[in-house]
C-alpha positions as a printed NumPy array, in Angstrom:
array([[  9.357,   2.386,  10.584],
       [ 11.739,   5.233,  11.15 ],
       [ 11.695,   8.561,   9.338],
       [ 14.828,   7.578,   7.419],
       [ 13.298,   4.272,   6.259],
       [ 10.106,   6.043,   5.186],
       [ 12.055,   8.714,   3.317],
       [ 14.17 ,   6.08 ,   1.562],
       [ 11.099,   4.055,   0.618],
       [  9.167,   7.008,  -0.781],
       [ 12.299,   8.471,  -2.37 ],
       [ 12.41 ,   5.548,  -4.78 ],
       [  9.2  ,   6.887,  -6.332],
       [ 10.432,  10.458,  -6.791],
       [ 11.592,  10.15 , -10.415],
       [  8.262,   8.68 , -11.44 ],
       [  6.434,  11.392,  -9.499],
       [  8.545,  14.139, -11.077],
       [  7.665,  12.896, -14.574],
       [  3.899,  12.993, -13.949],
       [  3.331,  16.566, -15.224],
       [  4.379,  15.289, -18.659],
       [  1.088,  13.385, -18.975],
       [ -0.833,  14.455, -22.099],
       [ -4.089,  15.205, -20.3  ],
       [ -5.566,  15.372, -16.835],
       [ -7.172,  11.913, -17.066],
       [ -3.814,  10.237, -17.75 ],
       [ -2.224,  12.334, -15.003],
       [ -4.91 ,  11.233, -12.542],
       [ -4.527,   7.545, -13.468],
       [ -0.747,   7.744, -13.161],
       [ -0.727,   9.5  ,  -9.801],
       [ -3.359,   7.128,  -8.416],
       [ -1.309,   4.115,  -9.491],
       [  1.898,   5.612,  -8.097],
       [  0.431,   6.417,  -4.693],
       [ -1.35 ,   3.076,  -4.502],
       [  1.923,   1.178,  -5.016],
       [  3.817,   3.453,  -2.622],
       [  1.128,   3.164,   0.056],
       [  0.985,  -0.61 ,  -0.299],
       [  4.737,  -0.907,   0.113],
       [  4.695,   1.358,   3.197],
       [  1.83 ,  -0.567,   4.782],
       [  3.429,  -3.957,   4.142],
       [  6.71 ,  -2.823,   5.668],
       [  5.023,  -1.313,   8.7  ],
       [  2.758,  -4.33 ,   9.264],
       [  5.624,  -6.788,   8.878],
       [  7.628,  -4.894,  11.484],
       [  4.756,  -4.816,  13.962],
       [  3.833,  -8.487,  13.57 ],
       [  4.391, -10.18 ,  16.905],
       [  3.467, -13.725,  15.917],
       [  4.933, -16.212,  13.506],
       [  1.478, -17.437,  12.52 ],
       [  0.588, -15.356,   9.454],
       [ -2.858, -16.933,   8.98 ],
       [ -5.735, -14.507,   9.069],
       [ -9.195, -15.005,  10.378],
       [-11.457, -15.248,   7.357],
       [-14.897, -15.585,   8.882],
       [-16.505, -14.651,  12.131],
       [-18.058, -17.528,  14.108],
       [-21.542, -16.186,  13.326],
       [-20.99 , -16.258,   9.57 ],
       [-20.316, -20.006,   9.627],
       [-23.79 , -20.791,  10.935],
       [-26.368, -21.759,   8.395],
       [-29.061, -19.094,   7.95 ],
       [-31.712, -21.87 ,   7.77 ]])
């Protein structure tokens, strides 16, 4: 991801970020900013991971070989 792409992606959240100080109390402010940054971070991570994916197989390993063995 280039600097310009990152700036454009995060810039979409600026208006919402700028309106955060209008929250009635600190608890609402904290919830709002946490939600905002969580969505922004998720979008950045998805974009970066999709760009770096080198395979067409999107399946993920769910269990290690040791976890499939019965403990008994």
